[in-house]
C-alpha positions, 0 to 999 in steps of 0.5 A: 535848936530853933529848927527842932522847936519849930518841928515840934510846934508844927507837929503839935498844931498838926495833931491838934488840927486833926483832933479838931476835925475828928470831932463829931456829933456821933461822939458827943462830949460828956458835957453835952446834954443833947442826945440824938440817935444815929443809925448805921445802914449796912448793905449786903448781897441778897444771898448773903450767909454768915456761914460763908465766911467761917473757915470750916466748911461742913460736909453737909454744905458741900453735899448741898452745893453738889446737889444743886450743881447736879440738878442744874446740870441735869436741867441744862443737859435735858434742855440741850438734848431737847434742842438737839432732838428738835434740830435732828427732826428738822434735819430729817424733814429737810433731808426728805424734802431734798431727796424728793426734789432730787428724785423729781429733778432726776426724773425730769432730766431723764425725760428731757434727755429722751425727748431730745434723743427722739427729736434728734433721731438718736438711739438710747444707749 
C-alpha cells in the first residue's frame, strides 16, 4: 500500500507541475483584468495556393499546368536549337579554315617535293 500511495502522489505532483508550467500570458485567468493582444505570425511560400491542398484536382488546373509546361518546353527547345545552330555555324567555319590550310599544306609539300626531285636530278613519277 505505501508504494501505491507514493506512486499516486508522484503522479499528482507531476501533473500539477506540468499544469503550472503550462500557465501562459496568452491564456489569462478569468480574474485577470489586464488584457493584451497577442499575434501569431504565419509564414508561407510565395507561391502558396490554398487550392493546392484540396484533394480534388480540377481539369482546368491540369490544363493550365500542362500549358505552362508546354510553354517552358518550347522555350527550352528553341534555346537549345539556337545554340546548336551557332555551334553548327562555328563548325562550318572551322571546317572551311582547316580545308584551306590542308590544301595550302598539300600544295607546299608538292612544290617542295618537286624542288627536291629537281635538285637530285630525279624524274617525277
